[in-house]
All heavy atoms as a GROMACS GRO file, in nm:
protein
  571
    1MET      N    1  -2.972  -1.517   2.413
    1MET     CA    2  -2.837  -1.503   2.360
    1MET      C    3  -2.758  -1.634   2.377
    1MET      O    4  -2.686  -1.674   2.288
    1MET     CB    5  -2.764  -1.386   2.432
    1MET     CG    6  -2.628  -1.353   2.376
    1MET     SD    7  -2.652  -1.277   2.219
    1MET     CE    8  -2.490  -1.228   2.184
    2LYS      N    9  -2.785  -1.700   2.489
    2LYS     CA   10  -2.720  -1.826   2.513
    2LYS      C   11  -2.763  -1.935   2.416
    2LYS      O   12  -2.686  -2.015   2.370
    2LYS     CB   13  -2.745  -1.868   2.657
    2LYS     CG   14  -2.664  -1.989   2.701
    2LYS     CD   15  -2.685  -2.015   2.851
    2LYS     CE   16  -2.598  -2.134   2.894
    2LYS     NZ   17  -2.614  -2.160   3.038
    3GLU      N   18  -2.889  -1.930   2.381
    3GLU     CA   19  -2.939  -2.024   2.281
    3GLU      C   20  -2.874  -2.011   2.145
    3GLU      O   21  -2.838  -2.108   2.079
    3GLU     CB   22  -3.092  -2.010   2.267
    3GLU     CG   23  -3.168  -2.045   2.394
    3GLU     CD   24  -3.312  -2.013   2.384
    3GLU    OE1   25  -3.356  -1.958   2.278
    3GLU    OE2   26  -3.388  -2.043   2.478
    4LYS      N   27  -2.851  -1.883   2.103
    4LYS     CA   28  -2.785  -1.855   1.978
    4LYS      C   29  -2.648  -1.904   1.979
    4LYS      O   30  -2.593  -1.960   1.883
    4LYS     CB   31  -2.792  -1.702   1.945
    4LYS     CG   32  -2.922  -1.656   1.908
    4LYS     CD   33  -2.921  -1.505   1.875
    4LYS     CE   34  -3.062  -1.452   1.837
    4LYS     NZ   35  -3.056  -1.314   1.801
    5TRP      N   36  -2.582  -1.890   2.090
    5TRP     CA   37  -2.437  -1.932   2.106
    5TRP      C   38  -2.429  -2.084   2.095
    5TRP      O   39  -2.345  -2.138   2.033
    5TRP     CB   40  -2.375  -1.885   2.238
    5TRP     CG   41  -2.236  -1.928   2.257
    5TRP    CD1   42  -2.194  -2.025   2.339
    5TRP    CD2   43  -2.121  -1.882   2.185
    5TRP    NE1   44  -2.056  -2.042   2.333
    5TRP    CE2   45  -2.015  -1.957   2.240
    5TRP    CE3   46  -2.098  -1.785   2.090
    5TRP    CZ2   47  -1.882  -1.934   2.191
    5TRP    CZ3   48  -1.969  -1.763   2.048
    5TRP    CH2   49  -1.860  -1.839   2.094
    6GLU      N   50  -2.522  -2.149   2.164
    6GLU     CA   51  -2.527  -2.295   2.157
    6GLU      C   52  -2.554  -2.350   2.018
    6GLU      O   53  -2.498  -2.448   1.975
    6GLU     CB   54  -2.624  -2.346   2.257
    6GLU     CG   55  -2.583  -2.336   2.402
    6GLU     CD   56  -2.686  -2.372   2.503
    6GLU    OE1   57  -2.788  -2.424   2.463
    6GLU    OE2   58  -2.659  -2.360   2.628
    7SER      N   59  -2.644  -2.286   1.949
    7SER     CA   60  -2.678  -2.327   1.810
    7SER      C   61  -2.551  -2.302   1.719
    7SER      O   62  -2.528  -2.382   1.627
    7SER     CB   63  -2.802  -2.258   1.758
    7SER     OG   64  -2.781  -2.117   1.749
    8PHE      N   65  -2.483  -2.193   1.748
    8PHE     CA   66  -2.360  -2.168   1.668
    8PHE      C   67  -2.257  -2.273   1.696
    8PHE      O   68  -2.192  -2.321   1.604
    8PHE     CB   69  -2.311  -2.029   1.700
    8PHE     CG   70  -2.178  -1.998   1.639
    8PHE    CD1   71  -2.165  -1.976   1.504
    8PHE    CD2   72  -2.062  -1.991   1.715
    8PHE    CE1   73  -2.041  -1.950   1.445
    8PHE    CE2   74  -1.935  -1.965   1.663
    8PHE     CZ   75  -1.932  -1.942   1.522
    9MET      N   76  -2.238  -2.311   1.820
    9MET     CA   77  -2.143  -2.411   1.855
    9MET      C   78  -2.170  -2.546   1.796
    9MET      O   79  -2.080  -2.620   1.761
    9MET     CB   80  -2.131  -2.417   2.007
    9MET     CG   81  -2.072  -2.299   2.075
    9MET     SD   82  -1.908  -2.258   2.022
    9MET     CE   83  -1.814  -2.388   2.108
   10GLU      N   84  -2.300  -2.580   1.777
   10GLU     CA   85  -2.339  -2.701   1.710
   10GLU      C   86  -2.302  -2.706   1.561
   10GLU      O   87  -2.279  -2.812   1.507
   10GLU     CB   88  -2.492  -2.724   1.731
   10GLU     CG   89  -2.532  -2.758   1.870
   10GLU     CD   90  -2.680  -2.766   1.891
   10GLU    OE1   91  -2.750  -2.754   1.788
   10GLU    OE2   92  -2.722  -2.785   2.005
   11THR      N   93  -2.300  -2.586   1.497
   11THR     CA   94  -2.270  -2.580   1.358
   11THR      C   95  -2.125  -2.607   1.330
   11THR      O   96  -2.086  -2.644   1.221
   11THR     CB   97  -2.311  -2.453   1.291
   11THR    OG1   98  -2.241  -2.343   1.362
   11THR    CG2   99  -2.462  -2.431   1.305
   12LEU      N  100  -2.038  -2.579   1.433
   12LEU     CA  101  -1.897  -2.599   1.413
   12LEU      C  102  -1.864  -2.750   1.409
   12LEU      O  103  -1.920  -2.831   1.488
   12LEU     CB  104  -1.821  -2.533   1.524
   12LEU     CG  105  -1.826  -2.383   1.535
   12LEU    CD1  106  -1.756  -2.330   1.658
   12LEU    CD2  107  -1.779  -2.317   1.411
   13GLY      N  108  -1.772  -2.785   1.332
   13GLY     CA  109  -1.735  -2.923   1.326
   13GLY      C  110  -1.630  -2.962   1.422
   13GLY      O  111  -1.599  -2.884   1.515
   14GLU      N  112  -1.574  -3.077   1.410
   14GLU     CA  113  -1.469  -3.124   1.496
   14GLU      C  114  -1.345  -3.047   1.474
   14GLU      O  115  -1.323  -2.982   1.369
   14GLU     CB  116  -1.445  -3.272   1.478
   14GLU     CG  117  -1.560  -3.363   1.519
   14GLU     CD  118  -1.582  -3.359   1.665
   14GLU    OE1  119  -1.483  -3.355   1.745
   14GLU    OE2  120  -1.703  -3.356   1.707
   15THR      N  121  -1.252  -3.052   1.570
   15THR     CA  122  -1.123  -2.985   1.555
   15THR      C  123  -1.042  -3.052   1.445
   15THR      O  124  -1.028  -3.177   1.442
   15THR     CB  125  -1.049  -2.995   1.687
   15THR    OG1  126  -1.125  -2.938   1.787
   15THR    CG2  127  -0.922  -2.920   1.677
   16GLU      N  128  -0.985  -2.974   1.358
   16GLU     CA  129  -0.904  -3.023   1.248
   16GLU      C  130  -0.760  -2.970   1.260
   16GLU      O  131  -0.745  -2.861   1.310
   16GLU     CB  132  -0.962  -2.983   1.107
   16GLU     CG  133  -1.100  -3.044   1.088
   16GLU     CD  134  -1.150  -3.000   0.950
   16GLU    OE1  135  -1.071  -2.962   0.862
   16GLU    OE2  136  -1.272  -3.022   0.927
   17THR      N  137  -0.664  -3.048   1.216
   17THR     CA  138  -0.525  -3.004   1.217
   17THR      C  139  -0.484  -2.942   1.088
   17THR      O  140  -0.544  -2.969   0.984
   17THR     CB  141  -0.433  -3.124   1.251
   17THR    OG1  142  -0.450  -3.223   1.148
   17THR    CG2  143  -0.465  -3.185   1.383
   18MET      N  144  -0.382  -2.856   1.097
   18MET     CA  145  -0.338  -2.784   0.980
   18MET      C  146  -0.187  -2.807   0.969
   18MET      O  147  -0.118  -2.800   1.073
   18MET     CB  148  -0.370  -2.634   0.995
   18MET     CG  149  -0.324  -2.548   0.877
   18MET     SD  150  -0.352  -2.371   0.905
   18MET     CE  151  -0.526  -2.357   0.934
   19SER      N  152  -0.140  -2.833   0.854
   19SER     CA  153   0.004  -2.856   0.839
   19SER      C  154   0.076  -2.726   0.847
   19SER      O  155   0.017  -2.618   0.839
   19SER     CB  156   0.033  -2.923   0.702
   19SER     OG  157   0.009  -2.835   0.596
   20ARG      N  158   0.211  -2.732   0.866
   20ARG     CA  159   0.287  -2.614   0.876
   20ARG      C  160   0.285  -2.531   0.747
   20ARG      O  161   0.283  -2.407   0.746
   20ARG     CB  162   0.437  -2.645   0.917
   20ARG     CG  163   0.449  -2.693   1.051
   20ARG     CD  164   0.598  -2.709   1.081
   20ARG     NE  165   0.613  -2.764   1.216
   20ARG     CZ  166   0.723  -2.784   1.273
   20ARG    NH1  167   0.836  -2.755   1.211
   20ARG    NH2  168   0.729  -2.823   1.398
   21LYS      N  169   0.285  -2.600   0.637
   21LYS     CA  170   0.283  -2.534   0.505
   21LYS      C  171   0.156  -2.454   0.487
   21LYS      O  172   0.155  -2.338   0.444
   21LYS     CB  173   0.296  -2.638   0.392
   21LYS     CG  174   0.313  -2.584   0.258
   21LYS     CD  175   0.335  -2.700   0.162
   21LYS     CE  176   0.379  -2.651   0.025
   21LYS     NZ  177   0.399  -2.763  -0.069
   22GLU      N  178   0.042  -2.511   0.526
   22GLU     CA  179  -0.087  -2.438   0.521
   22GLU      C  180  -0.084  -2.324   0.612
   22GLU      O  181  -0.136  -2.216   0.578
   22GLU     CB  182  -0.204  -2.536   0.549
   22GLU     CG  183  -0.236  -2.640   0.449
   22GLU     CD  184  -0.342  -2.734   0.500
   22GLU    OE1  185  -0.348  -2.759   0.616
   22GLU    OE2  186  -0.417  -2.784   0.406
   23PHE      N  187  -0.033  -2.340   0.732
   23PHE     CA  188  -0.030  -2.237   0.831
   23PHE      C  189   0.055  -2.118   0.773
   23PHE      O  190   0.012  -2.000   0.787
   23PHE     CB  191   0.026  -2.282   0.962
   23PHE     CG  192   0.040  -2.180   1.063
   23PHE    CD1  193  -0.076  -2.126   1.129
   23PHE    CD2  194   0.166  -2.125   1.098
   23PHE    CE1  195  -0.059  -2.027   1.225
   23PHE    CE2  196   0.177  -2.027   1.194
   23PHE     CZ  197   0.066  -1.977   1.256
   24LEU      N  198   0.166  -2.147   0.719
   24LEU     CA  199   0.254  -2.041   0.665
   24LEU      C  200   0.190  -1.971   0.547
   24LEU      O  201   0.208  -1.846   0.535
   24LEU     CB  202   0.392  -2.101   0.622
   24LEU     CG  203   0.479  -2.141   0.748
   24LEU    CD1  204   0.609  -2.202   0.698
   24LEU    CD2  205   0.514  -2.019   0.839
   25LEU      N  206   0.121  -2.043   0.462
   25LEU     CA  207   0.052  -1.981   0.350
   25LEU      C  208  -0.061  -1.891   0.397
   25LEU      O  209  -0.075  -1.775   0.345
   25LEU     CB  210   0.004  -2.088   0.252
   25LEU     CG  211   0.112  -2.157   0.170
   25LEU    CD1  212   0.044  -2.266   0.089
   25LEU    CD2  213   0.178  -2.064   0.084
   26VAL      N  214  -0.137  -1.933   0.491
   26VAL     CA  215  -0.241  -1.845   0.548
   26VAL      C  216  -0.179  -1.725   0.611
   26VAL      O  217  -0.234  -1.612   0.601
   26VAL     CB  218  -0.328  -1.932   0.650
   26VAL    CG1  219  -0.420  -1.839   0.727
   26VAL    CG2  220  -0.404  -2.040   0.572
   27LEU      N  221  -0.076  -1.743   0.688
   27LEU     CA  222  -0.006  -1.630   0.751
   27LEU      C  223   0.041  -1.530   0.653
   27LEU      O  224   0.026  -1.411   0.667
   27LEU     CB  225   0.105  -1.680   0.842
   27LEU     CG  226   0.178  -1.578   0.928
   27LEU    CD1  227   0.083  -1.520   1.034
   27LEU    CD2  228   0.302  -1.644   0.983
   28ALA      N  229   0.105  -1.579   0.543
   28ALA     CA  230   0.158  -1.492   0.438
   28ALA      C  231   0.043  -1.416   0.367
   28ALA      O  232   0.059  -1.296   0.339
   28ALA     CB  233   0.236  -1.573   0.330
   29VAL      N  234  -0.066  -1.481   0.341
   29VAL     CA  235  -0.184  -1.420   0.272
   29VAL      C  236  -0.238  -1.308   0.364
   29VAL      O  237  -0.264  -1.196   0.317
   29VAL     CB  238  -0.290  -1.519   0.237
   29VAL    CG1  239  -0.421  -1.451   0.197
   29VAL    CG2  240  -0.240  -1.608   0.125
   30CYS      N  241  -0.248  -1.336   0.494
   30CYS     CA  242  -0.301  -1.235   0.593
   30CYS      C  243  -0.207  -1.110   0.597
   30CYS      O  244  -0.251  -1.001   0.599
   30CYS     CB  245  -0.316  -1.296   0.722
   30CYS     SG  246  -0.457  -1.415   0.734
   31ILE      N  247  -0.081  -1.138   0.602
   31ILE     CA  248   0.018  -1.030   0.612
   31ILE      C  249   0.018  -0.943   0.484
   31ILE      O  250   0.008  -0.820   0.491
   31ILE     CB  251   0.161  -1.080   0.643
   31ILE    CG1  252   0.170  -1.135   0.784
   31ILE    CG2  253   0.263  -0.971   0.622
   31ILE    CD1  254   0.295  -1.200   0.814
   32LEU      N  255   0.019  -1.009   0.371
   32LEU     CA  256   0.023  -0.932   0.241
   32LEU      C  257  -0.115  -0.859   0.222
   32LEU      O  258  -0.117  -0.749   0.170
   32LEU     CB  259   0.048  -1.027   0.126
   32LEU     CG  260   0.196  -1.084   0.127
   32LEU    CD1  261   0.209  -1.185   0.016
   32LEU    CD2  262   0.298  -0.970   0.112
   33GLY      N  263  -0.219  -0.931   0.256
   33GLY     CA  264  -0.354  -0.864   0.247
   33GLY      C  265  -0.358  -0.741   0.339
   33GLY      O  266  -0.417  -0.636   0.301
   34GLY      N  267  -0.303  -0.750   0.457
   34GLY     CA  268  -0.298  -0.637   0.547
   34GLY      C  269  -0.222  -0.517   0.493
   34GLY      O  270  -0.258  -0.404   0.509
   35ILE      N  271  -0.110  -0.551   0.423
   35ILE     CA  272  -0.028  -0.449   0.361
   35ILE      C  273  -0.104  -0.375   0.256
   35ILE      O  274  -0.108  -0.254   0.248
   35ILE     CB  275   0.106  -0.506   0.316
   35ILE    CG1  276   0.194  -0.547   0.436
   35ILE    CG2  277   0.180  -0.406   0.226
   35ILE    CD1  278   0.318  -0.622   0.391
   36VAL      N  279  -0.166  -0.451   0.170
   36VAL     CA  280  -0.242  -0.392   0.060
   36VAL      C  281  -0.361  -0.311   0.114
   36VAL      O  282  -0.386  -0.197   0.067
   36VAL     CB  283  -0.293  -0.504  -0.041
   36VAL    CG1  284  -0.393  -0.446  -0.136
   36VAL    CG2  285  -0.176  -0.567  -0.110
   37PHE      N  286  -0.430  -0.362   0.212
   37PHE     CA  287  -0.546  -0.295   0.276
   37PHE      C  288  -0.494  -0.163   0.337
   37PHE      O  289  -0.560  -0.055   0.321
   37PHE     CB  290  -0.612  -0.375   0.373
   37PHE     CG  291  -0.727  -0.307   0.443
   37PHE    CD1  292  -0.848  -0.294   0.383
   37PHE    CD2  293  -0.713  -0.264   0.573
   37PHE    CE1  294  -0.952  -0.230   0.437
   37PHE    CE2  295  -0.817  -0.199   0.636
   37PHE     CZ  296  -0.940  -0.183   0.570
   38GLY      N  297  -0.378  -0.166   0.402
   38GLY     CA  298  -0.319  -0.045   0.465
   38GLY      C  299  -0.287   0.058   0.363
   38GLY      O  300  -0.302   0.177   0.387
   39MET      N  301  -0.232   0.018   0.249
   39MET     CA  302  -0.201   0.112   0.148
   39MET      C  303  -0.324   0.175   0.082
   39MET      O  304  -0.322   0.294   0.047
   39MET     CB  305  -0.116   0.041   0.035
   39MET     CG  306   0.019   0.008   0.069
   39MET     SD  307   0.101  -0.066  -0.071
   39MET     CE  308   0.258  -0.109   0.005
   40LEU      N  309  -0.434   0.100   0.069
   40LEU     CA  310  -0.552   0.158   0.014
   40LEU      C  311  -0.620   0.247   0.106
   40LEU      O  312  -0.687   0.348   0.066
   40LEU     CB  313  -0.647   0.041  -0.027
   40LEU     CG  314  -0.601  -0.046  -0.142
   40LEU    CD1  315  -0.702  -0.162  -0.158
   40LEU    CD2  316  -0.587   0.028  -0.269
   41VAL      N  317  -0.613   0.222   0.238
   41VAL     CA  318  -0.685   0.303   0.338
   41VAL      C  319  -0.604   0.418   0.383
   41VAL      O  320  -0.655   0.515   0.442
   41VAL     CB  321  -0.730   0.214   0.452
   41VAL    CG1  322  -0.800   0.287   0.570
   41VAL    CG2  323  -0.827   0.099   0.402
   42SER      N  324  -0.472   0.412   0.361
   42SER     CA  325  -0.379   0.516   0.420
   42SER      C  326  -0.413   0.654   0.368
   42SER      O  327  -0.441   0.678   0.252
   42SER     CB  328  -0.238   0.478   0.372
   42SER     OG  329  -0.147   0.580   0.404
   43PRO      N  330  -0.408   0.757   0.458
   43PRO     CA  331  -0.433   0.893   0.415
   43PRO      C  332  -0.313   0.953   0.347
   43PRO      O  333  -0.324   1.060   0.291
   43PRO     CB  334  -0.460   0.961   0.548
   43PRO     CG  335  -0.385   0.883   0.650
   43PRO     CD  336  -0.390   0.746   0.601
   44ARG      N  337  -0.200   0.885   0.347
   44ARG     CA  338  -0.075   0.942   0.285
   44ARG      C  339  -0.067   0.905   0.143
   44ARG      O  340   0.039   0.931   0.081
   44ARG     CB  341   0.044   0.891   0.361
   44ARG     CG  342   0.036   0.928   0.509
   44ARG     CD  343   0.163   0.901   0.582
   44ARG     NE  344   0.236   1.031   0.576
   44ARG     CZ  345   0.363   1.045   0.598
   44ARG    NH1  346   0.437   0.945   0.620
   44ARG    NH2  347   0.414   1.162   0.595
   45LYS      N  348  -0.164   0.837   0.081
   45LYS     CA  349  -0.148   0.801  -0.063
   45LYS      C  350  -0.151   0.915  -0.161
   45LYS      O  351  -0.112   0.903  -0.275
   45LYS     CB  352  -0.249   0.696  -0.096
   45LYS     CG  353  -0.393   0.747  -0.091
   45LYS     CD  354  -0.483   0.630  -0.121
   45LYS     CE  355  -0.629   0.665  -0.086
   45LYS     NZ  356  -0.720   0.556  -0.097
   46PHE      N  357  -0.193   1.030  -0.111
   46PHE     CA  358  -0.195   1.153  -0.199
   46PHE      C  359  -0.079   1.246  -0.167
   46PHE      O  360  -0.076   1.359  -0.218
   46PHE     CB  361  -0.326   1.225  -0.186
   46PHE     CG  362  -0.445   1.139  -0.231
   46PHE    CD1  363  -0.538   1.096  -0.137
   46PHE    CD2  364  -0.462   1.103  -0.364
   46PHE    CE1  365  -0.638   1.018  -0.178
   46PHE    CE2  366  -0.566   1.027  -0.398
   46PHE     CZ  367  -0.659   0.983  -0.310
   47THR      N  368   0.014   1.204  -0.087
   47THR     CA  369   0.126   1.287  -0.050
   47THR      C  370   0.227   1.294  -0.163
   47THR      O  371   0.262   1.196  -0.225
   47THR     CB  372   0.196   1.235   0.077
   47THR    OG1  373   0.100   1.219   0.177
   47THR    CG2  374   0.314   1.320   0.115
   48THR      N  375   0.278   1.417  -0.201
   48THR     CA  376   0.373   1.437  -0.301
   48THR      C  377   0.504   1.470  -0.237
   48THR      O  378   0.512   1.555  -0.141
   48THR     CB  379   0.329   1.555  -0.393
   48THR    OG1  380   0.197   1.526  -0.443
   48THR    CG2  381   0.424   1.573  -0.505
   49ILE      N  382   0.608   1.405  -0.280
   49ILE     CA  383   0.742   1.428  -0.231
   49ILE      C  384   0.817   1.510  -0.328
   49ILE      O  385   0.831   1.475  -0.448
   49ILE     CB  386   0.816   1.296  -0.202
   49ILE    CG1  387   0.745   1.217  -0.095
   49ILE    CG2  388   0.959   1.326  -0.159
   49ILE    CD1  389   0.799   1.083  -0.068
   50GLY      N  390   0.857   1.629  -0.298
   50GLY     CA  391   0.919   1.723  -0.390
   50GLY      C  392   0.845   1.850  -0.400
   50GLY      O  393   0.725   1.860  -0.365
   51CYS      N  394   0.907   1.956  -0.449
   51CYS     CA  395   0.837   2.085  -0.457
   51CYS      C  396   0.789   2.116  -0.597
   51CYS      O  397   0.705   2.202  -0.615
   51CYS     CB  398   0.929   2.195  -0.406
   51CYS     SG  399   1.079   2.209  -0.504
   52TYR      N  400   0.837   2.052  -0.699
   52TYR     CA  401   0.792   2.074  -0.839
   52TYR      C  402   0.797   2.224  -0.875
   52TYR      O  403   0.702   2.276  -0.924
   52TYR     CB  404   0.654   2.018  -0.864
   52TYR     CG  405   0.649   1.869  -0.854
   52TYR    CD1  406   0.587   1.806  -0.745
   52TYR    CD2  407   0.711   1.786  -0.948
   52TYR    CE1  408   0.587   1.671  -0.731
   52TYR    CE2  409   0.705   1.649  -0.937
   52TYR     CZ  410   0.642   1.591  -0.829
   52TYR     OH  411   0.643   1.457  -0.819
   53ASN      N  412   0.914   2.284  -0.848
   53ASN     CA  413   0.929   2.428  -0.877
   53ASN      C  414   0.977   2.452  -1.018
   53ASN      O  415   1.001   2.564  -1.060
   53ASN     CB  416   1.024   2.493  -0.775
   53ASN     CG  417   1.164   2.437  -0.784
   53ASN    OD1  418   1.190   2.346  -0.864
   53ASN    ND2  419   1.252   2.487  -0.702
   54GLY      N  420   0.980   2.350  -1.100
   54GLY     CA  421   1.020   2.363  -1.242
   54GLY      C  422   1.170   2.363  -1.268
   54GLY      O  423   1.218   2.374  -1.370
   55ASN      N  424   1.251   2.336  -1.163
   55ASN     CA  425   1.390   2.336  -1.172
   55ASN      C  426   1.434   2.192  -1.201
   55ASN      O  427   1.477   2.117  -1.107
   55ASN     CB  428   1.454   2.386  -1.044
   55ASN     CG  429   1.608   2.403  -1.059
   55ASN    OD1  430   1.657   2.397  -1.168
   55ASN    ND2  431   1.676   2.430  -0.952
   56SER      N  432   1.421   2.145  -1.322
   56SER     CA  433   1.447   2.007  -1.358
   56SER      C  434   1.591   1.981  -1.388
   56SER      O  435   1.631   1.868  -1.409
   56SER     CB  436   1.355   1.956  -1.470
   56SER     OG  437   1.381   2.037  -1.583
   57GLY      N  438   1.672   2.079  -1.408
   57GLY     CA  439   1.814   2.063  -1.443
   57GLY      C  440   1.836   2.054  -1.590
   57GLY      O  441   1.956   2.054  -1.628
   58SER      N  442   1.736   2.051  -1.674
   58SER     CA  443   1.757   2.046  -1.816
   58SER      C  444   1.723   2.189  -1.875
   58SER      O  445   1.632   2.251  -1.830
   58SER     CB  446   1.674   1.940  -1.882
   58SER     OG  447   1.541   1.974  -1.866
   59ARG      N  448   1.799   2.229  -1.974
   59ARG     CA  449   1.776   2.360  -2.036
   59ARG      C  450   1.709   2.339  -2.171
   59ARG      O  451   1.748   2.251  -2.245
   59ARG     CB  452   1.906   2.434  -2.054
   59ARG     CG  453   1.976   2.464  -1.929
   59ARG     CD  454   2.099   2.542  -1.958
   59ARG     NE  455   2.171   2.578  -1.838
   59ARG     CZ  456   2.289   2.641  -1.838
   59ARG    NH1  457   2.346   2.673  -1.950
   59ARG    NH2  458   2.347   2.669  -1.724
   60ASP      N  459   1.618   2.423  -2.196
   60ASP     CA  460   1.566   2.426  -2.333
   60ASP      C  461   1.627   2.540  -2.408
   60ASP      O  462   1.698   2.621  -2.357
   60ASP     CB  463   1.408   2.427  -2.333
   60ASP     CG  464   1.357   2.532  -2.237
   60ASP    OD1  465   1.431   2.599  -2.171
   60ASP    OD2  466   1.230   2.534  -2.224
   61GLU      N  467   1.597   2.543  -2.541
   61GLU     CA  468   1.670   2.638  -2.628
   61GLU      C  469   1.639   2.790  -2.590
   61GLU      O  470   1.730   2.871  -2.594
   61GLU     CB  471   1.626   2.618  -2.774
   61GLU     CG  472   1.673   2.483  -2.822
   61GLU     CD  473   1.621   2.450  -2.963
   61GLU    OE1  474   1.565   2.545  -3.025
   61GLU    OE2  475   1.633   2.336  -3.006
   62ASP      N  476   1.512   2.815  -2.547
   62ASP     CA  477   1.486   2.953  -2.513
   62ASP      C  478   1.561   3.004  -2.388
   62ASP      O  479   1.606   3.116  -2.388
   62ASP     CB  480   1.330   2.968  -2.485
   62ASP     CG  481   1.247   2.938  -2.606
   62ASP    OD1  482   1.301   2.964  -2.718
   62ASP    OD2  483   1.134   2.890  -2.592
   63ALA      N  484   1.580   2.912  -2.297
   63ALA     CA  485   1.652   2.950  -2.177
   63ALA      C  486   1.799   2.971  -2.210
   63ALA      O  487   1.868   3.059  -2.155
   63ALA     CB  488   1.635   2.841  -2.069
   64GLU      N  489   1.856   2.888  -2.303
   64GLU     CA  490   1.996   2.906  -2.339
   64GLU      C  491   2.017   3.044  -2.414
   64GLU      O  492   2.112   3.114  -2.389
   64GLU     CB  493   2.040   2.792  -2.429
   64GLU     CG  494   2.059   2.663  -2.356
   64GLU     CD  495   2.105   2.550  -2.448
   64GLU    OE1  496   2.147   2.579  -2.563
   64GLU    OE2  497   2.101   2.431  -2.401
   65GLU      N  498   1.916   3.083  -2.499
   65GLU     CA  499   1.931   3.209  -2.565
   65GLU      C  500   1.922   3.322  -2.465
   65GLU      O  501   1.997   3.420  -2.481
   65GLU     CB  502   1.816   3.220  -2.671
   65GLU     CG  503   1.840   3.133  -2.790
   65GLU     CD  504   1.717   3.141  -2.886
   65GLU    OE1  505   1.633   3.231  -2.869
   65GLU    OE2  506   1.715   3.058  -2.976
   66GLU      N  507   1.838   3.314  -2.366
   66GLU     CA  508   1.830   3.420  -2.269
   66GLU      C  509   1.954   3.433  -2.190
   66GLU      O  510   2.006   3.541  -2.157
   66GLU     CB  511   1.711   3.391  -2.171
   66GLU     CG  512   1.579   3.407  -2.240
   66GLU     CD  513   1.462   3.374  -2.139
   66GLU    OE1  514   1.488   3.368  -2.012
   66GLU    OE2  515   1.349   3.359  -2.181
   67ILE      N  516   2.023   3.325  -2.161
   67ILE     CA  517   2.149   3.325  -2.087
   67ILE      C  518   2.250   3.383  -2.169
   67ILE      O  519   2.334   3.462  -2.123
   67ILE     CB  520   2.182   3.179  -2.041
   67ILE    CG1  521   2.085   3.129  -1.938
   67ILE    CG2  522   2.326   3.176  -1.989
   67ILE    CD1  523   2.101   2.984  -1.902
   68MET      N  524   2.257   3.350  -2.294
   68MET     CA  525   2.359   3.408  -2.381
   68MET      C  526   2.338   3.561  -2.401
   68MET      O  527   2.438   3.632  -2.400
   68MET     CB  528   2.353   3.341  -2.522
   68MET     CG  529   2.388   3.195  -2.520
   68MET     SD  530   2.556   3.167  -2.459
   68MET     CE  531   2.645   3.203  -2.607
   69GLU      N  532   2.218   3.606  -2.410
   69GLU     CA  533   2.192   3.747  -2.424
   69GLU      C  534   2.224   3.818  -2.293
   69GLU      O  535   2.280   3.933  -2.295
   69GLU     CB  536   2.043   3.776  -2.453
   69GLU     CG  537   2.000   3.734  -2.593
   69GLU     CD  538   1.854   3.747  -2.617
   69GLU    OE1  539   1.780   3.797  -2.530
   69GLU    OE2  540   1.807   3.705  -2.724
   70TRP      N  541   2.204   3.754  -2.182
   70TRP     CA  542   2.227   3.818  -2.052
   70TRP      C  543   2.382   3.830  -2.030
   70TRP      O  544   2.429   3.923  -1.966
   70TRP     CB  545   2.160   3.735  -1.948
   70TRP     CG  546   2.119   3.814  -1.829
   70TRP    CD1  547   2.020   3.906  -1.830
   70TRP    CD2  548   2.168   3.806  -1.697
   70TRP    NE1  549   2.005   3.963  -1.708
   70TRP    CE2  550   2.095   3.901  -1.620
   70TRP    CE3  551   2.264   3.737  -1.631
   70TRP    CZ2  552   2.120   3.921  -1.483
   70TRP    CZ3  553   2.288   3.754  -1.502
   70TRP    CH2  554   2.217   3.848  -1.429
   71GLU      N  555   2.454   3.733  -2.077
   71GLU     CA  556   2.602   3.737  -2.063
   71GLU      C  557   2.667   3.836  -2.147
   71GLU      O  558   2.777   3.884  -2.110
   71GLU     CB  559   2.661   3.594  -2.087
   71GLU     CG  560   2.633   3.493  -1.980
   71GLU     CD  561   2.680   3.353  -2.014
   71GLU    OE1  562   2.736   3.335  -2.128
   71GLU    OE2  563   2.670   3.265  -1.930
   72ASP      N  564   2.607   3.874  -2.260
   72ASP     CA  565   2.669   3.978  -2.346
   72ASP      C  566   2.658   4.115  -2.292
   72ASP      O  567   2.661   4.186  -2.221
   72ASP     CB  568   2.601   3.979  -2.485
   72ASP     CG  569   2.633   3.853  -2.565
   72ASP    OD1  570   2.737   3.796  -2.537
   72ASP    OD2  571   2.552   3.816  -2.653
   0.00000   0.00000   0.00000
């Protein structure tokens, strides 16, 4: 295992510096990628908000006729 670690360390290059602009861009990509990944993996993506009981607040003509007949 130690031999593999040493061979891996040899493949790494020298230490390189990164500008602030590059660092912020990498950070932004990681954060946004994490948000997208979280939305795709989230179990709540199939959650429905509302009861959909058919009470949409708009009346159609048949309902208006029934109301008029009921009021008479």
